[in-house]
C-alpha atoms as a printed R data frame, in Angstrom:
    type eleno elety resid chain resno       x       y       z
1   ATOM     1    CA   MET     A     1  11.581 -25.994 -13.612
2   ATOM     2    CA   GLN     A     2   7.800 -25.499 -13.443
3   ATOM     3    CA   GLU     A     3   7.976 -22.924 -10.636
4   ATOM     4    CA   ILE     A     4   9.003 -19.895 -12.709
5   ATOM     5    CA   PRO     A     5   6.322 -20.122 -15.432
6   ATOM     6    CA   ASN     A     6   3.673 -20.900 -12.820
7   ATOM     7    CA   ARG     A     7   4.659 -17.898 -10.742
8   ATOM     8    CA   LEU     A     8   4.760 -15.551 -13.715
9   ATOM     9    CA   THR     A     9   1.400 -16.781 -15.007
10  ATOM    10    CA   ILE     A    10  -0.290 -16.300 -11.644
11  ATOM    11    CA   LYS     A    11   1.283 -12.877 -11.252
12  ATOM    12    CA   GLN     A    12   0.144 -11.760 -14.704
13  ATOM    13    CA   ASN     A    13  -3.380 -13.037 -14.062
14  ATOM    14    CA   LEU     A    14  -3.515 -11.119 -10.791
15  ATOM    15    CA   ILE     A    15  -2.250  -7.890 -12.362
16  ATOM    16    CA   SER     A    16  -4.648  -8.210 -15.306
17  ATOM    17    CA   GLU     A    17  -7.615  -8.819 -13.015
18  ATOM    18    CA   ILE     A    18  -6.794  -5.774 -10.881
19  ATOM    19    CA   GLU     A    19  -6.254  -3.545 -13.923
20  ATOM    20    CA   GLU     A    20  -9.595  -4.596 -15.389
21  ATOM    21    CA   LEU     A    21 -11.396  -3.928 -12.118
22  ATOM    22    CA   LYS     A    22  -9.685  -0.552 -11.765
23  ATOM    23    CA   SER     A    23 -10.869   0.460 -15.228
24  ATOM    24    CA   GLN     A    24 -14.437  -0.379 -14.205
25  ATOM    25    CA   THR     A    25 -14.508   1.210 -10.739
26  ATOM    26    CA   SER     A    26 -11.815   3.873 -10.261
27  ATOM    27    CA   THR     A    27 -12.786   7.497 -10.805
28  ATOM    28    CA   LEU     A    28  -9.195   8.781 -10.929
29  ATOM    29    CA   VAL     A    29  -6.292   7.325 -12.868
30  ATOM    30    CA   ASP     A    30  -4.330   4.724 -10.873
31  ATOM    31    CA   SER     A    31  -6.521   5.077  -7.797
32  ATOM    32    CA   PRO     A    32  -6.380   1.741  -5.947
33  ATOM    33    CA   ILE     A    33  -9.442  -0.428  -5.541
34  ATOM    34    CA   THR     A    34 -10.748  -2.068  -2.370
35  ATOM    35    CA   ASP     A    35 -12.808  -5.151  -1.675
36  ATOM    36    CA   LEU     A    36 -15.856  -2.953  -0.932
37  ATOM    37    CA   GLU     A    37 -16.032  -1.685  -4.523
38  ATOM    38    CA   ILE     A    38 -16.195  -4.993  -6.363
39  ATOM    39    CA   GLN     A    39 -18.414  -8.063  -6.455
40  ATOM    40    CA   PRO     A    40 -17.795 -10.790  -3.822
41  ATOM    41    CA   GLN     A    41 -16.770 -13.305  -6.483
42  ATOM    42    CA   LYS     A    42 -14.092 -10.891  -7.696
43  ATOM    43    CA   VAL     A    43 -12.888 -10.406  -4.128
44  ATOM    44    CA   GLN     A    44 -12.572 -14.178  -3.825
45  ATOM    45    CA   LEU     A    45 -10.752 -14.408  -7.159
46  ATOM    46    CA   ILE     A    46  -8.172 -11.810  -6.135
47  ATOM    47    CA   SER     A    47  -7.783 -13.530  -2.778
48  ATOM    48    CA   SER     A    48  -7.215 -16.919  -4.452
49  ATOM    49    CA   LEU     A    49  -4.700 -15.553  -6.957
50  ATOM    50    CA   THR     A    50  -2.865 -13.713  -4.182
51  ATOM    51    CA   GLN     A    51  -2.602 -16.814  -2.011
52  ATOM    52    CA   ALA     A    52  -1.388 -18.835  -4.976
53  ATOM    53    CA   LEU     A    53   1.292 -16.250  -5.763
54  ATOM    54    CA   GLU     A    54   2.414 -16.074  -2.134
55  ATOM    55    CA   LYS     A    55   3.210 -19.794  -2.290
56  ATOM    56    CA   PHE     A    56   5.762 -19.018  -5.003
57  ATOM    57    CA   ASN     A    57   7.407 -16.167  -3.095
58  ATOM    58    CA   PRO     A    58  11.004 -16.135  -4.413
59  ATOM    59    CA   PHE     A    59  12.253 -14.556  -1.164
60  ATOM    60    CA   PRO     A    60  10.580 -16.199   1.879
61  ATOM    61    CA   ARG     A    61  12.921 -14.170   4.118
62  ATOM    62    CA   PRO     A    62  12.845 -10.817   2.309
63  ATOM    63    CA   LEU     A    63  14.306  -8.804   5.188
64  ATOM    64    CA   LEU     A    64  17.377 -11.025   5.153
65  ATOM    65    CA   TYR     A    65  17.878 -11.787   1.475
66  ATOM    66    CA   ALA     A    66  15.941  -9.131  -0.480
67  ATOM    67    CA   SER     A    67  15.954  -5.931   1.554
68  ATOM    68    CA   ASN     A    68  17.277  -4.052  -1.478
69  ATOM    69    CA   LEU     A    69  14.069  -4.912  -3.341
70  ATOM    70    CA   LEU     A    70  11.997  -3.190  -0.664
71  ATOM    71    CA   ASP     A    71  13.738   0.134  -1.179
72  ATOM    72    CA   GLY     A    72  12.045   2.728  -3.363
73  ATOM    73    CA   ILE     A    73   8.604   3.918  -4.408
74  ATOM    74    CA   TRP     A    74   5.604   1.582  -4.544
75  ATOM    75    CA   LEU     A    75   2.125   2.241  -5.954
76  ATOM    76    CA   LEU     A    76  -0.862   0.704  -4.166
77  ATOM    77    CA   GLN     A    77  -3.114  -1.283  -6.497
78  ATOM    78    CA   TYR     A    78  -5.528  -3.144  -4.212
79  ATOM    79    CA   SER     A    79  -6.255  -3.290  -0.493
80  ATOM    80    CA   THR     A    80  -8.770  -4.538   2.049
81  ATOM    81    CA   ALA     A    81  -7.420  -2.253   4.815
82  ATOM    82    CA   ARG     A    82  -9.846  -0.096   6.769
83  ATOM    83    CA   GLU     A    83  -7.797   3.067   6.253
84  ATOM    84    CA   ILE     A    84  -7.765   2.611   2.473
85  ATOM    85    CA   ARG     A    85 -11.500   1.941   2.441
86  ATOM    86    CA   SER     A    86 -12.009   5.201   4.341
87  ATOM    87    CA   LEU     A    87  -9.947   7.170   1.810
88  ATOM    88    CA   LYS     A    88 -12.095   5.761  -0.978
89  ATOM    89    CA   ARG     A    89 -15.209   7.211   0.701
90  ATOM    90    CA   LEU     A    90 -14.125  10.792   1.331
91  ATOM    91    CA   PRO     A    91 -16.947  13.328   1.907
92  ATOM    92    CA   LEU     A    92 -17.758  16.636   0.202
93  ATOM    93    CA   GLY     A    93 -16.875  15.505  -3.304
94  ATOM    94    CA   PHE     A    94 -13.224  14.662  -2.618
95  ATOM    95    CA   LEU     A    95 -11.667  11.720  -4.458
96  ATOM    96    CA   VAL     A    96  -8.497   9.788  -3.723
97  ATOM    97    CA   GLY     A    97  -6.010   9.249  -6.525
98  ATOM    98    CA   LYS     A    98  -2.669   7.505  -6.453
99  ATOM    99    CA   ILE     A    99  -1.443   6.142  -3.123
100 ATOM   100    CA   TYR     A   100   2.305   5.665  -2.803
101 ATOM   101    CA   GLN     A   101   4.495   3.984  -0.223
102 ATOM   102    CA   ILE     A   102   8.077   5.231  -0.199
103 ATOM   103    CA   ILE     A   103  10.540   2.993   1.660
104 ATOM   104    CA   ASP     A   104  14.020   4.001   2.811
105 ATOM   105    CA   ILE     A   105  15.853   0.882   3.945
106 ATOM   106    CA   ASN     A   106  18.985   2.746   5.107
107 ATOM   107    CA   HIS     A   107  16.974   4.799   7.595
108 ATOM   108    CA   ALA     A   108  14.374   2.082   8.361
109 ATOM   109    CA   SER     A   109  11.605   4.522   7.526
110 ATOM   110    CA   PHE     A   110   8.737   4.876   5.106
111 ATOM   111    CA   GLU     A   111   5.859   7.144   4.276
112 ATOM   112    CA   ASN     A   112   2.405   6.589   2.839
113 ATOM   113    CA   LYS     A   113   1.192   9.401   0.592
114 ATOM   114    CA   ALA     A   114  -2.310   9.616  -0.863
115 ATOM   115    CA   TRP     A   115  -3.119  12.255  -3.466
116 ATOM   116    CA   VAL     A   116  -6.586  13.775  -3.166
117 ATOM   117    CA   GLN     A   117  -8.579  16.120  -5.364
118 ATOM   118    CA   HIS     A   118 -12.077  17.587  -5.481
119 ATOM   119    CA   SER     A   119 -14.379  16.257  -8.168
120 ATOM   120    CA   PHE     A   120 -14.998  19.825  -9.430
121 ATOM   121    CA   GLY     A   121 -11.290  20.738  -9.383
122 ATOM   122    CA   LEU     A   122 -11.676  23.198  -6.500
123 ATOM   123    CA   LEU     A   123  -8.772  21.822  -4.449
124 ATOM   124    CA   SER     A   124  -6.099  19.166  -4.691
125 ATOM   125    CA   GLY     A   125  -3.600  17.997  -2.137
126 ATOM   126    CA   TYR     A   126  -2.440  14.979  -0.171
127 ATOM   127    CA   VAL     A   127  -2.526  13.036   3.063
128 ATOM   128    CA   ARG     A   128   0.907  11.824   4.182
129 ATOM   129    CA   VAL     A   129   1.859   9.572   7.091
130 ATOM   130    CA   THR     A   130   5.463   8.948   8.162
131 ATOM   131    CA   ALA     A   131   6.698   5.939  10.114
132 ATOM   132    CA   THR     A   132   9.735   3.953  11.165
133 ATOM   133    CA   PHE     A   133  10.017   0.176  11.233
134 ATOM   134    CA   GLU     A   134  12.177  -2.651  12.526
135 ATOM   135    CA   PRO     A   135  12.287  -6.385  11.858
136 ATOM   136    CA   SER     A   136  10.158  -8.411  14.232
137 ATOM   137    CA   LYS     A   137  12.081 -11.054  16.147
138 ATOM   138    CA   GLN     A   138  10.033 -14.252  16.280
139 ATOM   139    CA   GLY     A   139  10.677 -16.952  18.858
140 ATOM   140    CA   ASP     A   140  14.280 -18.071  19.155
141 ATOM   141    CA   ASP     A   141  15.086 -16.981  15.617
142 ATOM   142    CA   GLN     A   142  16.953 -13.685  15.877
143 ATOM   143    CA   LEU     A   143  17.474 -13.283  12.139
144 ATOM   144    CA   PRO     A   144  15.142 -10.998  10.141
145 ATOM   145    CA   ASN     A   145  12.303 -12.929   8.563
146 ATOM   146    CA   GLN     A   146   9.313 -11.368   6.803
147 ATOM   147    CA   LYS     A   147   7.543  -9.379   9.525
148 ATOM   148    CA   ILE     A   148   8.190  -5.765  10.456
149 ATOM   149    CA   ASN     A   149   6.876  -3.785  13.418
150 ATOM   150    CA   ILE     A   150   5.787  -0.256  12.612
151 ATOM   151    CA   ASP     A   151   5.850   2.955  14.630
152 ATOM   152    CA   PHE     A   152   3.750   5.678  13.018
153 ATOM   153    CA   GLN     A   153   5.228   9.147  13.539
154 ATOM   154    CA   GLN     A   154   3.365  12.083  11.985
155 ATOM   155    CA   ARG     A   155   0.369  12.768   9.773
156 ATOM   156    CA   PHE     A   156   0.462  15.654   7.281
157 ATOM   157    CA   LEU     A   157  -2.397  17.271   5.377
158 ATOM   158    CA   GLY     A   158  -1.426  19.523   2.488
159 ATOM   159    CA   ILE     A   159  -3.164  21.553  -0.200
160 ATOM   160    CA   ASN     A   160  -1.032  22.276  -3.257
161 ATOM   161    CA   GLN     A   161  -3.596  23.596  -5.748
162 ATOM   162    CA   ILE     A   162  -6.618  25.869  -5.441
163 ATOM   163    CA   LEU     A   163  -8.808  26.240  -8.543
164 ATOM   164    CA   GLY     A   164  -5.965  24.719 -10.550
165 ATOM   165    CA   ILE     A   165  -3.405  27.255  -9.329
166 ATOM   166    CA   LYS     A   166  -0.372  25.908  -7.472
167 ATOM   167    CA   THR     A   167   0.260  27.246  -3.994
168 ATOM   168    CA   ASP     A   168   2.780  26.554  -1.223
169 ATOM   169    CA   LEU     A   169   0.902  28.535   1.426
170 ATOM   170    CA   LEU     A   170  -1.094  25.528   2.658
171 ATOM   171    CA   ASP     A   171   1.563  22.849   2.159
172 ATOM   172    CA   PRO     A   172   1.250  21.489   4.743
173 ATOM   173    CA   ILE     A   173  -1.882  22.958   6.279
174 ATOM   174    CA   ARG     A   174  -1.793  20.601   9.262
175 ATOM   175    CA   VAL     A   175   0.725  18.326  10.993
176 ATOM   176    CA   VAL     A   176  -0.321  16.089  13.891
177 ATOM   177    CA   GLU     A   177   1.070  13.093  15.711
178 ATOM   178    CA   ALA     A   178   0.056   9.848  14.053
179 ATOM   179    CA   LYS     A   179  -1.607   7.520  16.537
180 ATOM   180    CA   ASN     A   180  -0.620   3.875  16.808
181 ATOM   181    CA   PRO     A   181  -3.295   1.297  17.701
182 ATOM   182    CA   THR     A   182  -3.989   0.869  21.402
183 ATOM   183    CA   GLY     A   183  -2.914  -2.427  22.902
184 ATOM   184    CA   ARG     A   184  -0.997  -3.795  19.932
185 ATOM   185    CA   ILE     A   185   2.051  -3.068  17.809
186 ATOM   186    CA   PRO     A   186   1.112  -2.431  14.172
187 ATOM   187    CA   SER     A   187   2.917  -4.858  11.906
188 ATOM   188    CA   LEU     A   188   3.194  -6.004   8.313
189 ATOM   189    CA   ASN     A   189   4.036  -9.425   6.934
190 ATOM   190    CA   LEU     A   190   5.879  -9.265   3.604
191 ATOM   191    CA   THR     A   191   4.372 -12.341   1.989
192 ATOM   192    CA   TYR     A   192   5.622 -11.816  -1.572
193 ATOM   193    CA   ILE     A   193   8.225  -9.636  -3.259
194 ATOM   194    CA   ASP     A   194  10.058  -9.505  -6.552
195 ATOM   195    CA   ALA     A   195  11.491  -6.675  -8.653
196 ATOM   196    CA   THR     A   196   8.076  -5.263  -9.636
197 ATOM   197    CA   MET     A   197   5.444  -6.483  -7.159
198 ATOM   198    CA   ARG     A   198   5.003  -6.658  -3.407
199 ATOM   199    CA   ILE     A   199   2.262  -8.215  -1.292
200 ATOM   200    CA   GLY     A   200   1.842  -7.560   2.406
201 ATOM   201    CA   ARG     A   201  -0.626  -8.498   5.124
202 ATOM   202    CA   GLY     A   202  -1.262  -6.272   8.103
203 ATOM   203    CA   GLY     A   203  -1.487  -7.492  11.665
204 ATOM   204    CA   ASP     A   204  -5.286  -7.265  11.377
205 ATOM   205    CA   GLY     A   205  -5.265  -9.497   8.278
206 ATOM   206    CA   SER     A   206  -5.662  -6.667   5.769
207 ATOM   207    CA   LEU     A   207  -4.179  -7.156   2.308
208 ATOM   208    CA   PHE     A   208  -1.973  -4.761   0.348
209 ATOM   209    CA   ILE     A   209  -0.920  -5.355  -3.275
210 ATOM   210    CA   LEU     A   210   1.595  -2.881  -4.689
211 ATOM   211    CA   THR     A   211   3.655  -2.502  -7.840
212 ATOM   212    CA   ARG     A   212   6.922  -0.640  -8.202
213 ATOM   213    CA   ALA     A   213   6.333   2.915  -9.397
């Protein structure tokens, strides 16, 4: 019966470490952190805690036995992904705030939504990307496992406040086709999930740690 306390202890240590780092580095409340913002030893610590927690994944086949846990709204806490790093280095005084992932299991779709605001309060808005997904079939095993293939659909850019005044005139201001990587199918491995936390690893090895919103 050692598994449960071990898992909960590792999970709490990981959450506490991320929250402490966010309080030291984030400029907006609940903005996620990336590996480029923290010291290498902290990057290694998060990586070690994450790998330890993944070993205690209560649902090794989440698409088969825990798909209901995937459904809903998730808040990104930490990532090493290139696209998240880019959002954390926006030009012209813009800052990224909360980044959500909203998953709809019934329609096999999700969207990533990042809230953005200017440091002087001139503008605020969002970047939103929609996508569909399907379980990846691996080898001779035709049952869903833990990997999904992703097809990005559209990218939206919206402005919902100007000088603190709400407006619908520029929401969205731009809608374009979202480009998928050339030569490969974007994918995500769901390496850990429970009722309040989810860990995923992209096809390029990038790490995503999210908590249920």
